[in-house]
All heavy atoms as a GROMACS GRO file, in nm:
protein
  599
    1MET      N    1  14.689   9.203   8.896
    1MET     CA    2  14.563   9.177   8.834
    1MET      C    3  14.576   9.097   8.707
    1MET      O    4  14.674   9.128   8.636
    1MET     CB    5  14.497   9.304   8.824
    1MET     CG    6  14.350   9.292   8.767
    1MET     SD    7  14.253   9.445   8.770
    1MET     CE    8  14.216   9.450   8.944
    2ARG      N    9  14.497   9.010   8.683
    2ARG     CA   10  14.508   8.922   8.564
    2ARG      C   11  14.477   9.001   8.436
    2ARG      O   12  14.383   9.088   8.430
    2ARG     CB   13  14.402   8.803   8.584
    2ARG     CG   14  14.410   8.718   8.452
    2ARG     CD   15  14.314   8.602   8.483
    2ARG     NE   16  14.319   8.506   8.366
    2ARG     CZ   17  14.222   8.482   8.291
    2ARG    NH1   18  14.103   8.543   8.312
    2ARG    NH2   19  14.239   8.400   8.189
    3THR      N   20  14.547   8.970   8.326
    3THR     CA   21  14.531   9.029   8.196
    3THR      C   22  14.439   8.927   8.121
    3THR      O   23  14.480   8.813   8.094
    3THR     CB   24  14.654   9.055   8.120
    3THR    OG1   25  14.728   9.151   8.204
    3THR    CG2   26  14.623   9.127   7.995
    4TRP      N   27  14.334   8.975   8.067
    4TRP     CA   28  14.248   8.888   7.979
    4TRP      C   29  14.271   8.911   7.842
    4TRP      O   30  14.308   9.024   7.789
    4TRP     CB   31  14.089   8.916   8.016
    4TRP     CG   32  14.054   8.891   8.155
    4TRP    CD1   33  14.090   8.939   8.264
    4TRP    CD2   34  13.957   8.783   8.178
    4TRP    NE1   35  14.028   8.873   8.364
    4TRP    CE2   36  13.938   8.776   8.316
    4TRP    CE3   37  13.875   8.698   8.100
    4TRP    CZ2   38  13.866   8.689   8.378
    4TRP    CZ3   39  13.792   8.610   8.147
    4TRP    CH2   40  13.781   8.614   8.296
    5THR      N   41  14.244   8.819   7.764
    5THR     CA   42  14.271   8.825   7.608
    5THR      C   43  14.120   8.852   7.554
    5THR      O   44  14.031   8.817   7.614
    5THR     CB   45  14.323   8.692   7.550
    5THR    OG1   46  14.228   8.585   7.564
    5THR    CG2   47  14.455   8.649   7.600
    6GLU      N   48  14.116   8.894   7.427
    6GLU     CA   49  13.999   8.920   7.358
    6GLU      C   50  13.913   8.788   7.347
    6GLU      O   51  13.798   8.781   7.362
    6GLU     CB   52  14.026   8.976   7.218
    6GLU     CG   53  13.898   9.026   7.147
    6GLU     CD   54  13.921   9.087   7.017
    6GLU    OE1   55  14.019   9.176   7.004
    6GLU    OE2   56  13.857   9.055   6.914
    7ARG      N   57  13.984   8.685   7.320
    7ARG     CA   58  13.919   8.553   7.307
    7ARG      C   59  13.857   8.492   7.439
    7ARG      O   60  13.743   8.456   7.438
    7ARG     CB   61  14.024   8.448   7.259
    7ARG     CG   62  13.966   8.305   7.249
    7ARG     CD   63  14.071   8.210   7.192
    7ARG     NE   64  14.009   8.081   7.182
    7ARG     CZ   65  14.066   7.977   7.130
    7ARG    NH1   66  14.185   7.992   7.069
    7ARG    NH2   67  14.011   7.858   7.127
    8GLU      N   68  13.922   8.529   7.551
    8GLU     CA   69  13.872   8.488   7.685
    8GLU      C   70  13.745   8.578   7.711
    8GLU      O   71  13.651   8.516   7.765
    8GLU     CB   72  13.976   8.510   7.791
    8GLU     CG   73  14.083   8.408   7.782
    8GLU     CD   74  14.199   8.442   7.885
    8GLU    OE1   75  14.225   8.562   7.892
    8GLU    OE2   76  14.251   8.352   7.940
    9VAL      N   77  13.752   8.698   7.683
    9VAL     CA   78  13.642   8.792   7.701
    9VAL      C   79  13.515   8.738   7.616
    9VAL      O   80  13.402   8.734   7.668
    9VAL     CB   81  13.666   8.933   7.671
    9VAL    CG1   82  13.547   9.016   7.680
    9VAL    CG2   83  13.770   8.984   7.769
   10MET      N   84  13.546   8.708   7.480
   10MET     CA   85  13.437   8.651   7.392
   10MET      C   86  13.374   8.526   7.456
   10MET      O   87  13.255   8.507   7.449
   10MET     CB   88  13.487   8.634   7.263
   10MET     CG   89  13.514   8.756   7.183
   10MET     SD   90  13.356   8.852   7.161
   10MET     CE   91  13.246   8.730   7.091
   11GLU      N   92  13.460   8.442   7.510
   11GLU     CA   93  13.403   8.312   7.565
   11GLU      C   94  13.306   8.342   7.674
   11GLU      O   95  13.204   8.293   7.689
   11GLU     CB   96  13.520   8.228   7.622
   11GLU     CG   97  13.604   8.165   7.517
   11GLU     CD   98  13.724   8.093   7.554
   11GLU    OE1   99  13.753   8.084   7.684
   11GLU    OE2  100  13.798   8.039   7.478
   12LYS      N  101  13.346   8.447   7.766
   12LYS     CA  102  13.260   8.475   7.873
   12LYS      C  103  13.123   8.546   7.828
   12LYS      O  104  13.016   8.514   7.874
   12LYS     CB  105  13.330   8.562   7.981
   12LYS     CG  106  13.430   8.501   8.052
   12LYS     CD  107  13.392   8.383   8.136
   12LYS     CE  108  13.502   8.319   8.216
   12LYS     NZ  109  13.453   8.199   8.279
   13LEU      N  110  13.141   8.636   7.723
   13LEU     CA  111  13.021   8.699   7.668
   13LEU      C  112  12.927   8.587   7.606
   13LEU      O  113  12.812   8.596   7.617
   13LEU     CB  114  13.060   8.800   7.554
   13LEU     CG  115  13.128   8.920   7.613
   13LEU    CD1  116  13.185   9.006   7.495
   13LEU    CD2  117  13.042   9.003   7.710
   14ASN      N  118  12.989   8.495   7.538
   14ASN     CA  119  12.912   8.378   7.484
   14ASN      C  120  12.840   8.304   7.592
   14ASN      O  121  12.728   8.241   7.575
   14ASN     CB  122  12.995   8.280   7.413
   14ASN     CG  123  13.039   8.335   7.279
   14ASN    OD1  124  12.965   8.427   7.212
   14ASN    ND2  125  13.152   8.298   7.222
   15GLU      N  126  12.883   8.292   7.715
   15GLU     CA  127  12.818   8.237   7.827
   15GLU      C  128  12.719   8.327   7.892
   15GLU      O  129  12.646   8.282   7.988
   15GLU     CB  130  12.927   8.201   7.937
   15GLU     CG  131  13.017   8.091   7.884
   15GLU     CD  132  13.125   8.068   7.996
   15GLU    OE1  133  13.126   8.123   8.108
   15GLU    OE2  134  13.230   8.000   7.961
   16GLY      N  135  12.700   8.458   7.844
   16GLY     CA  136  12.592   8.534   7.891
   16GLY      C  137  12.657   8.640   8.000
   16GLY      O  138  12.570   8.711   8.055
   17TRP      N  139  12.771   8.646   8.016
   17TRP     CA  140  12.837   8.758   8.103
   17TRP      C  141  12.811   8.882   8.037
   17TRP      O  142  12.799   8.895   7.916
   17TRP     CB  143  12.978   8.723   8.128
   17TRP     CG  144  13.014   8.605   8.210
   17TRP    CD1  145  12.956   8.489   8.196
   17TRP    CD2  146  13.104   8.595   8.327
   17TRP    NE1  147  13.000   8.405   8.290
   17TRP    CE2  148  13.095   8.470   8.363
   17TRP    CE3  149  13.190   8.696   8.384
   17TRP    CZ2  150  13.179   8.420   8.470
   17TRP    CZ3  151  13.273   8.645   8.477
   17TRP    CH2  152  13.262   8.511   8.521
   18LEU      N  153  12.828   8.995   8.115
   18LEU     CA  154  12.814   9.133   8.062
   18LEU      C  155  12.941   9.222   8.105
   18LEU      O  156  13.015   9.191   8.180
   18LEU     CB  157  12.685   9.200   8.152
   18LEU     CG  158  12.561   9.129   8.124
   18LEU    CD1  159  12.452   9.195   8.220
   18LEU    CD2  160  12.503   9.139   7.971
   19LEU      N  161  12.958   9.328   8.019
   19LEU     CA  162  13.067   9.415   8.046
   19LEU      C  163  13.002   9.542   8.108
   19LEU      O  164  12.911   9.593   8.051
   19LEU     CB  165  13.143   9.454   7.929
   19LEU     CG  166  13.225   9.330   7.876
   19LEU    CD1  167  13.265   9.360   7.719
   19LEU    CD2  168  13.355   9.320   7.958
   20SER      N  169  13.064   9.597   8.212
   20SER     CA  170  13.018   9.712   8.270
   20SER      C  171  13.121   9.818   8.264
   20SER      O  172  13.235   9.807   8.311
   20SER     CB  173  12.982   9.698   8.423
   20SER     OG  174  12.951   9.814   8.479
   21GLY      N  175  13.093   9.936   8.211
   21GLY     CA  176  13.189  10.042   8.192
   21GLY      C  177  13.147  10.137   8.087
   21GLY      O  178  13.043  10.129   8.023
   22ASP      N  179  13.238  10.234   8.053
   22ASP     CA  180  13.208  10.340   7.950
   22ASP      C  181  13.317  10.329   7.844
   22ASP      O  182  13.435  10.348   7.872
   22ASP     CB  183  13.206  10.475   8.023
   22ASP     CG  184  13.171  10.591   7.923
   22ASP    OD1  185  13.160  10.571   7.800
   22ASP    OD2  186  13.158  10.703   7.976
   23VAL      N  187  13.269  10.300   7.729
   23VAL     CA  188  13.373  10.290   7.616
   23VAL      C  189  13.449  10.416   7.594
   23VAL      O  190  13.566  10.418   7.560
   23VAL     CB  191  13.297  10.261   7.484
   23VAL    CG1  192  13.394  10.253   7.360
   23VAL    CG2  193  13.241  10.106   7.491
   24GLY      N  194  13.400  10.536   7.625
   24GLY     CA  195  13.459  10.660   7.614
   24GLY      C  196  13.556  10.692   7.722
   24GLY      O  197  13.640  10.785   7.709
   25ALA      N  198  13.554  10.620   7.829
   25ALA     CA  199  13.642  10.645   7.943
   25ALA      C  200  13.765  10.567   7.928
   25ALA      O  201  13.775  10.458   7.867
   25ALA     CB  202  13.571  10.620   8.077
   26ASP      N  203  13.877  10.598   8.003
   26ASP     CA  204  14.000  10.534   8.010
   26ASP      C  205  14.011  10.451   8.134
   26ASP      O  206  14.107  10.460   8.213
   26ASP     CB  207  14.113  10.631   7.998
   26ASP     CG  208  14.125  10.684   7.856
   26ASP    OD1  209  14.092  10.611   7.767
   26ASP    OD2  210  14.182  10.795   7.852
   27ALA      N  211  13.907  10.368   8.168
   27ALA     CA  212  13.907  10.286   8.285
   27ALA      C  213  13.883  10.142   8.246
   27ALA      O  214  13.804  10.121   8.154
   27ALA     CB  215  13.804  10.338   8.394
   28ARG      N  216  13.917  10.053   8.335
   28ARG     CA  217  13.892   9.917   8.303
   28ARG      C  218  13.739   9.883   8.320
   28ARG      O  219  13.668   9.957   8.376
   28ARG     CB  220  13.966   9.828   8.408
   28ARG     CG  221  14.113   9.825   8.389
   28ARG     CD  222  14.180   9.762   8.507
   28ARG     NE  223  14.176   9.614   8.507
   28ARG     CZ  224  14.256   9.539   8.441
   28ARG    NH1  225  14.349   9.580   8.377
   28ARG    NH2  226  14.226   9.397   8.452
   29PHE      N  227  13.691   9.781   8.240
   29PHE     CA  228  13.564   9.739   8.248
   29PHE      C  229  13.545   9.621   8.350
   29PHE      O  230  13.643   9.551   8.369
   29PHE     CB  231  13.506   9.686   8.109
   29PHE     CG  232  13.471   9.790   8.025
   29PHE    CD1  233  13.548   9.899   7.964
   29PHE    CD2  234  13.327   9.806   7.978
   29PHE    CE1  235  13.507   9.991   7.895
   29PHE    CE2  236  13.280   9.894   7.894
   29PHE     CZ  237  13.378   9.995   7.839
   30GLY      N  238  13.423   9.613   8.404
   30GLY     CA  239  13.401   9.495   8.485
   30GLY      C  240  13.337   9.383   8.407
   30GLY      O  241  13.245   9.419   8.317
   31LEU      N  242  13.379   9.258   8.416
   31LEU     CA  243  13.321   9.146   8.342
   31LEU      C  244  13.222   9.089   8.450
   31LEU      O  245  13.272   9.023   8.540
   31LEU     CB  246  13.432   9.062   8.296
   31LEU     CG  247  13.391   8.933   8.222
   31LEU    CD1  248  13.314   8.984   8.095
   31LEU    CD2  249  13.507   8.848   8.180
   32ILE      N  250  13.099   9.111   8.425
   32ILE     CA  251  12.997   9.074   8.521
   32ILE      C  252  12.935   8.937   8.491
   32ILE      O  253  12.874   8.921   8.384
   32ILE     CB  254  12.887   9.174   8.530
   32ILE    CG1  255  12.943   9.313   8.554
   32ILE    CG2  256  12.775   9.146   8.631
   32ILE    CD1  257  13.014   9.344   8.673
   33ASN      N  258  12.938   8.850   8.584
   33ASN     CA  259  12.863   8.711   8.580
   33ASN      C  260  12.723   8.750   8.637
   33ASN      O  261  12.711   8.776   8.756
   33ASN     CB  262  12.935   8.606   8.658
   33ASN     CG  263  12.858   8.469   8.658
   33ASN    OD1  264  12.746   8.469   8.623
   33ASN    ND2  265  12.920   8.377   8.702
   34PRO      N  266  12.616   8.734   8.557
   34PRO     CA  267  12.480   8.768   8.614
   34PRO      C  268  12.444   8.684   8.740
   34PRO      O  269  12.365   8.734   8.819
   34PRO     CB  270  12.388   8.726   8.496
   34PRO     CG  271  12.478   8.739   8.370
   34PRO     CD  272  12.608   8.703   8.423
   35GLY      N  273  12.514   8.576   8.751
   35GLY     CA  274  12.478   8.497   8.878
   35GLY      C  275  12.566   8.523   8.992
   35GLY      O  276  12.542   8.474   9.110
   36GLN      N  277  12.662   8.614   8.988
   36GLN     CA  278  12.750   8.650   9.073
   36GLN      C  279  12.702   8.787   9.145
   36GLN      O  280  12.670   8.878   9.087
   36GLN     CB  281  12.897   8.676   9.029
   36GLN     CG  282  12.999   8.709   9.125
   36GLN     CD  283  13.044   8.581   9.200
   36GLN    OE1  284  13.018   8.476   9.166
   36GLN    NE2  285  13.103   8.611   9.302
   37THR      N  286  12.724   8.784   9.284
   37THR     CA  287  12.680   8.909   9.354
   37THR      C  288  12.785   8.980   9.421
   37THR      O  289  12.766   9.088   9.471
   37THR     CB  290  12.563   8.874   9.454
   37THR    OG1  291  12.611   8.782   9.544
   37THR    CG2  292  12.450   8.809   9.390
   38ARG      N  293  12.902   8.924   9.444
   38ARG     CA  294  13.013   8.985   9.510
   38ARG      C  295  13.095   9.072   9.417
   38ARG      O  296  13.161   9.020   9.324
   38ARG     CB  297  13.103   8.881   9.577
   38ARG     CG  298  13.039   8.811   9.692
   38ARG     CD  299  13.126   8.717   9.760
   38ARG     NE  300  13.253   8.779   9.798
   38ARG     CZ  301  13.354   8.723   9.854
   38ARG    NH1  302  13.360   8.590   9.866
   38ARG    NH2  303  13.458   8.790   9.886
   39ALA      N  304  13.089   9.203   9.442
   39ALA     CA  305  13.165   9.295   9.361
   39ALA      C  306  13.314   9.277   9.376
   39ALA      O  307  13.382   9.308   9.270
   39ALA     CB  308  13.125   9.439   9.396
   40ASP      N  309  13.347   9.227   9.471
   40ASP     CA  310  13.505   9.214   9.482
   40ASP      C  311  13.569   9.094   9.400
   40ASP      O  312  13.684   9.074   9.381
   40ASP     CB  313  13.552   9.189   9.635
   40ASP     CG  314  13.488   9.064   9.698
   40ASP    OD1  315  13.375   9.035   9.656
   40ASP    OD2  316  13.548   9.004   9.781
   41LEU      N  317  13.485   9.016   9.343
   41LEU     CA  318  13.512   8.905   9.254
   41LEU      C  319  13.493   8.939   9.102
   41LEU      O  320  13.528   8.863   9.017
   41LEU     CB  321  13.438   8.779   9.289
   41LEU     CG  322  13.458   8.732   9.424
   41LEU    CD1  323  13.349   8.611   9.446
   41LEU    CD2  324  13.595   8.691   9.450
   42VAL      N  325  13.463   9.067   9.069
   42VAL     CA  326  13.456   9.106   8.941
   42VAL      C  327  13.584   9.127   8.869
   42VAL      O  328  13.649   9.218   8.910
   42VAL     CB  329  13.366   9.231   8.929
   42VAL    CG1  330  13.355   9.285   8.784
   42VAL    CG2  331  13.218   9.201   8.985
   43PRO      N  332  13.610   9.055   8.761
   43PRO     CA  333  13.743   9.080   8.689
   43PRO      C  334  13.745   9.214   8.611
   43PRO      O  335  13.635   9.250   8.567
   43PRO     CB  336  13.751   8.958   8.592
   43PRO     CG  337  13.631   8.877   8.605
   43PRO     CD  338  13.544   8.936   8.703
   44GLY      N  339  13.857   9.269   8.607
   44GLY     CA  340  13.868   9.399   8.528
   44GLY      C  341  13.922   9.364   8.390
   44GLY      O  342  14.017   9.290   8.379
   45ILE      N  343  13.862   9.429   8.293
   45ILE     CA  344  13.902   9.399   8.153
   45ILE      C  345  13.967   9.529   8.087
   45ILE      O  346  13.902   9.641   8.113
   45ILE     CB  347  13.776   9.364   8.058
   45ILE    CG1  348  13.712   9.236   8.132
   45ILE    CG2  349  13.823   9.338   7.918
   45ILE    CD1  350  13.808   9.117   8.133
   46GLU      N  351  14.078   9.526   8.030
   46GLU     CA  352  14.138   9.652   7.975
   46GLU      C  353  14.031   9.715   7.876
   46GLU      O  354  13.977   9.651   7.780
   46GLU     CB  355  14.263   9.611   7.905
   46GLU     CG  356  14.371   9.555   7.990
   46GLU     CD  357  14.418   9.655   8.097
   46GLU    OE1  358  14.415   9.787   8.071
   46GLU    OE2  359  14.458   9.613   8.210
   47VAL      N  360  14.032   9.847   7.874
   47VAL     CA  361  13.942   9.924   7.799
   47VAL      C  362  13.975   9.904   7.644
   47VAL      O  363  13.893   9.907   7.563
   47VAL     CB  364  13.943  10.074   7.828
   47VAL    CG1  365  14.073  10.135   7.797
   47VAL    CG2  366  13.830  10.151   7.770
   48GLU      N  367  14.100   9.870   7.619
   48GLU     CA  368  14.138   9.856   7.470
   48GLU      C  369  14.078   9.749   7.411
   48GLU      O  370  14.032   9.735   7.290
   48GLU     CB  371  14.292   9.849   7.451
   48GLU     CG  372  14.363   9.971   7.480
   48GLU     CD  373  14.384   9.994   7.636
   48GLU    OE1  374  14.359   9.904   7.718
   48GLU    OE2  375  14.441  10.102   7.675
   49ILE      N  376  14.065   9.626   7.486
   49ILE     CA  377  13.998   9.505   7.438
   49ILE      C  378  13.850   9.543   7.406
   49ILE      O  379  13.784   9.506   7.311
   49ILE     CB  380  14.001   9.387   7.534
   49ILE    CG1  381  14.151   9.342   7.542
   49ILE    CG2  382  13.910   9.283   7.505
   49ILE    CD1  383  14.176   9.242   7.641
   50VAL      N  384  13.788   9.609   7.498
   50VAL     CA  385  13.641   9.630   7.494
   50VAL      C  386  13.615   9.732   7.371
   50VAL      O  387  13.526   9.713   7.295
   50VAL     CB  388  13.582   9.701   7.622
   50VAL    CG1  389  13.435   9.749   7.614
   50VAL    CG2  390  13.603   9.603   7.741
   51ARG      N  391  13.710   9.825   7.356
   51ARG     CA  392  13.687   9.918   7.236
   51ARG      C  393  13.700   9.855   7.110
   51ARG      O  394  13.631   9.881   7.018
   51ARG     CB  395  13.793  10.028   7.249
   51ARG     CG  396  13.760  10.142   7.355
   51ARG     CD  397  13.866  10.244   7.358
   51ARG     NE  398  13.826  10.339   7.454
   51ARG     CZ  399  13.918  10.419   7.510
   51ARG    NH1  400  14.048  10.410   7.482
   51ARG    NH2  401  13.882  10.512   7.605
   52GLU      N  402  13.791   9.747   7.105
   52GLU     CA  403  13.812   9.670   6.981
   52GLU      C  404  13.686   9.595   6.953
   52GLU      O  405  13.641   9.585   6.832
   52GLU     CB  406  13.937   9.586   6.992
   52GLU     CG  407  13.978   9.523   6.860
   52GLU     CD  408  14.000   9.620   6.747
   52GLU    OE1  409  14.059   9.719   6.775
   52GLU    OE2  410  13.970   9.581   6.634
   53LEU      N  411  13.622   9.523   7.049
   53LEU     CA  412  13.494   9.450   7.042
   53LEU      C  413  13.400   9.540   7.002
   53LEU      O  414  13.301   9.506   6.908
   53LEU     CB  415  13.470   9.376   7.168
   53LEU     CG  416  13.560   9.259   7.203
   53LEU    CD1  417  13.526   9.209   7.339
   53LEU    CD2  418  13.564   9.148   7.102
   54HIS      N  419  13.395   9.660   7.050
   54HIS     CA  420  13.282   9.757   7.023
   54HIS      C  421  13.290   9.800   6.872
   54HIS      O  422  13.195   9.806   6.796
   54HIS     CB  423  13.288   9.880   7.112
   54HIS     CG  424  13.181   9.972   7.110
   54HIS    ND1  425  13.182  10.088   7.030
   54HIS    CD2  426  13.052   9.974   7.161
   54HIS    CE1  427  13.079  10.150   7.039
   54HIS    NE2  428  12.996  10.079   7.107
   55LYS      N  429  13.422   9.826   6.832
   55LYS     CA  430  13.441   9.867   6.686
   55LYS      C  431  13.390   9.761   6.587
   55LYS      O  432  13.350   9.788   6.488
   55LYS     CB  433  13.580   9.897   6.658
   55LYS     CG  434  13.632  10.026   6.718
   55LYS     CD  435  13.784  10.057   6.682
   55LYS     CE  436  13.838  10.168   6.767
   55LYS     NZ  437  13.987  10.175   6.746
   56LYS      N  438  13.419   9.634   6.628
   56LYS     CA  439  13.377   9.518   6.550
   56LYS      C  440  13.231   9.489   6.553
   56LYS      O  441  13.183   9.404   6.477
   56LYS     CB  442  13.451   9.391   6.600
   56LYS     CG  443  13.597   9.388   6.574
   56LYS     CD  444  13.662   9.256   6.631
   56LYS     CE  445  13.810   9.264   6.611
   56LYS     NZ  446  13.871   9.141   6.664
   57GLY      N  447  13.149   9.557   6.630
   57GLY     CA  448  13.006   9.545   6.625
   57GLY      C  449  12.967   9.421   6.721
   57GLY      O  450  12.854   9.371   6.710
   58VAL      N  451  13.063   9.373   6.800
   58VAL     CA  452  13.030   9.254   6.892
   58VAL      C  453  12.946   9.291   6.998
   58VAL      O  454  12.868   9.203   7.046
   58VAL     CB  455  13.166   9.185   6.926
   58VAL    CG1  456  13.143   9.074   7.031
   58VAL    CG2  457  13.241   9.134   6.811
   59LEU      N  458  12.955   9.411   7.048
   59LEU     CA  459  12.887   9.456   7.173
   59LEU      C  460  12.768   9.548   7.133
   59LEU      O  461  12.772   9.625   7.050
   59LEU     CB  462  12.980   9.527   7.271
   59LEU     CG  463  13.108   9.455   7.310
   59LEU    CD1  464  13.192   9.560   7.394
   59LEU    CD2  465  13.073   9.338   7.390
   60VAL      N  466  12.663   9.527   7.215
   60VAL     CA  467  12.551   9.616   7.214
   60VAL      C  468  12.506   9.650   7.357
   60VAL      O  469  12.538   9.575   7.445
   60VAL     CB  470  12.419   9.546   7.147
   60VAL    CG1  471  12.453   9.517   6.995
   60VAL    CG2  472  12.381   9.424   7.207
   61PRO      N  473  12.450   9.771   7.362
   61PRO     CA  474  12.404   9.814   7.509
   61PRO      C  475  12.312   9.709   7.568
   61PRO      O  476  12.224   9.647   7.488
   61PRO     CB  477  12.338   9.954   7.483
   61PRO     CG  478  12.398   9.992   7.358
   61PRO     CD  479  12.423   9.871   7.279
   62ALA      N  480  12.317   9.691   7.692
   62ALA     CA  481  12.226   9.592   7.763
   62ALA      C  482  12.152   9.668   7.867
   62ALA      O  483  12.215   9.732   7.948
   62ALA     CB  484  12.303   9.482   7.835
   63ALA      N  485  12.020   9.657   7.872
   63ALA     CA  486  11.935   9.723   7.964
   63ALA      C  487  11.940   9.638   8.102
   63ALA      O  488  11.893   9.529   8.102
   63ALA     CB  489  11.795   9.751   7.917
   64VAL      N  490  12.000   9.686   8.201
   64VAL     CA  491  12.013   9.617   8.322
   64VAL      C  492  11.968   9.721   8.444
   64VAL      O  493  12.036   9.822   8.451
   64VAL     CB  494  12.165   9.573   8.352
   64VAL    CG1  495  12.166   9.510   8.499
   64VAL    CG2  496  12.200   9.478   8.245
   65PRO      N  497  11.858   9.701   8.511
   65PRO     CA  498  11.817   9.785   8.603
   65PRO      C  499  11.931   9.817   8.714
   65PRO      O  500  11.995   9.734   8.767
   65PRO     CB  501  11.690   9.717   8.674
   65PRO     CG  502  11.647   9.616   8.575
   65PRO     CD  503  11.774   9.581   8.502
   66GLY      N  504  11.940   9.942   8.753
   66GLY     CA  505  12.036   9.975   8.861
   66GLY      C  506  12.180  10.003   8.805
   66GLY      O  507  12.259  10.027   8.878
   67LYS      N  508  12.204   9.977   8.678
   67LYS     CA  509  12.342   9.993   8.616
   67LYS      C  510  12.333  10.100   8.513
   67LYS      O  511  12.244  10.116   8.443
   67LYS     CB  512  12.385   9.861   8.554
   67LYS     CG  513  12.381   9.746   8.643
   67LYS     CD  514  12.491   9.757   8.750
   67LYS     CE  515  12.503   9.630   8.826
   67LYS     NZ  516  12.593   9.642   8.938
   68LYS      N  517  12.448  10.178   8.519
   68LYS     CA  518  12.464  10.292   8.416
   68LYS      C  519  12.484  10.245   8.275
   68LYS      O  520  12.404  10.272   8.191
   68LYS     CB  521  12.559  10.387   8.458
   68LYS     CG  522  12.530  10.464   8.594
   68LYS     CD  523  12.628  10.560   8.628
   68LYS     CE  524  12.586  10.637   8.748
   68LYS     NZ  525  12.692  10.738   8.785
   69ILE      N  526  12.594  10.175   8.254
   69ILE     CA  527  12.635  10.136   8.116
   69ILE      C  528  12.675   9.982   8.123
   69ILE      O  529  12.767   9.955   8.195
   69ILE     CB  530  12.748  10.220   8.066
   69ILE    CG1  531  12.710  10.373   8.064
   69ILE    CG2  532  12.778  10.187   7.931
   69ILE    CD1  533  12.813  10.463   8.019
   70MET      N  534  12.597   9.915   8.055
   70MET     CA  535  12.632   9.772   8.043
   70MET      C  536  12.624   9.734   7.901
   70MET      O  537  12.552   9.782   7.816
   70MET     CB  538  12.526   9.689   8.116
   70MET     CG  539  12.519   9.714   8.268
   70MET     SD  540  12.669   9.648   8.360
   70MET     CE  541  12.619   9.477   8.369
   71TYR      N  542  12.720   9.630   7.859
   71TYR     CA  543  12.719   9.579   7.722
   71TYR      C  544  12.706   9.423   7.732
   71TYR      O  545  12.752   9.367   7.826
   71TYR     CB  546  12.851   9.617   7.655
   71TYR     CG  547  12.860   9.774   7.647
   71TYR    CD1  548  12.930   9.837   7.725
   71TYR    CD2  549  12.811   9.832   7.528
   71TYR    CE1  550  12.936   9.980   7.718
   71TYR    CE2  551  12.823   9.967   7.508
   71TYR     CZ  552  12.881  10.047   7.606
   71TYR     OH  553  12.897  10.177   7.592
   72ARG      N  554  12.640   9.370   7.631
   72ARG     CA  555  12.634   9.231   7.609
   72ARG      C  556  12.685   9.200   7.475
   72ARG      O  557  12.690   9.286   7.389
   72ARG     CB  558  12.486   9.173   7.636
   72ARG     CG  559  12.385   9.228   7.536
   72ARG     CD  560  12.260   9.168   7.567
   72ARG     NE  561  12.150   9.234   7.487
   72ARG     CZ  562  12.128   9.211   7.361
   72ARG    NH1  563  12.196   9.129   7.292
   72ARG    NH2  564  12.039   9.275   7.300
   73LYS      N  565  12.698   9.072   7.438
   73LYS     CA  566  12.736   9.020   7.308
   73LYS      C  567  12.609   9.049   7.215
   73LYS      O  568  12.501   9.023   7.237
   73LYS     CB  569  12.767   8.879   7.303
   73LYS     CG  570  12.812   8.832   7.170
   73LYS     CD  571  12.863   8.678   7.173
   73LYS     CE  572  12.893   8.638   7.046
   73LYS     NZ  573  12.784   8.572   6.974
   74ASN      N  574  12.647   9.096   7.097
   74ASN     CA  575  12.540   9.120   6.995
   74ASN      C  576  12.489   8.977   6.955
   74ASN      O  577  12.563   8.891   6.904
   74ASN     CB  578  12.607   9.196   6.871
   74ASN     CG  579  12.508   9.245   6.772
   74ASN    OD1  580  12.392   9.188   6.766
   74ASN    ND2  581  12.545   9.341   6.690
   75PRO      N  582  12.359   8.965   6.953
   75PRO     CA  583  12.302   8.835   6.925
   75PRO      C  584  12.308   8.794   6.776
   75PRO      O  585  12.289   8.674   6.739
   75PRO     CB  586  12.160   8.840   6.982
   75PRO     CG  587  12.131   8.984   6.979
   75PRO     CD  588  12.252   9.053   7.000
   76ARG      N  589  12.330   8.879   6.697
   76ARG     CA  590  12.341   8.844   6.539
   76ARG      C  591  12.461   8.768   6.499
   76ARG      O  592  12.558   8.758   6.565
   76ARG     CB  593  12.330   8.979   6.465
   76ARG     CG  594  12.440   9.076   6.486
   76ARG     CD  595  12.432   9.178   6.383
   76ARG     NE  596  12.535   9.276   6.410
   76ARG     CZ  597  12.664   9.271   6.351
   76ARG    NH1  598  12.694   9.202   6.268
   76ARG    NH2  599  12.747   9.373   6.394
   0.00000   0.00000   0.00000
């Protein structure tokens, strides 16, 4: 499985992609392209990268119907 960098994740977030997962859990996050429907094509992002972005205030919760926990880039 491919390893993503923080910079690559930020590029995708800037394009409108979302992160799906729980910051408190020790599991990879899904990097979701809103235009993509195939779950088998969702890249996995290491939780450490997501936690670091969360600590920096880059991520905010995103309300997405049917999803438990989603994050998007903070618009500020």
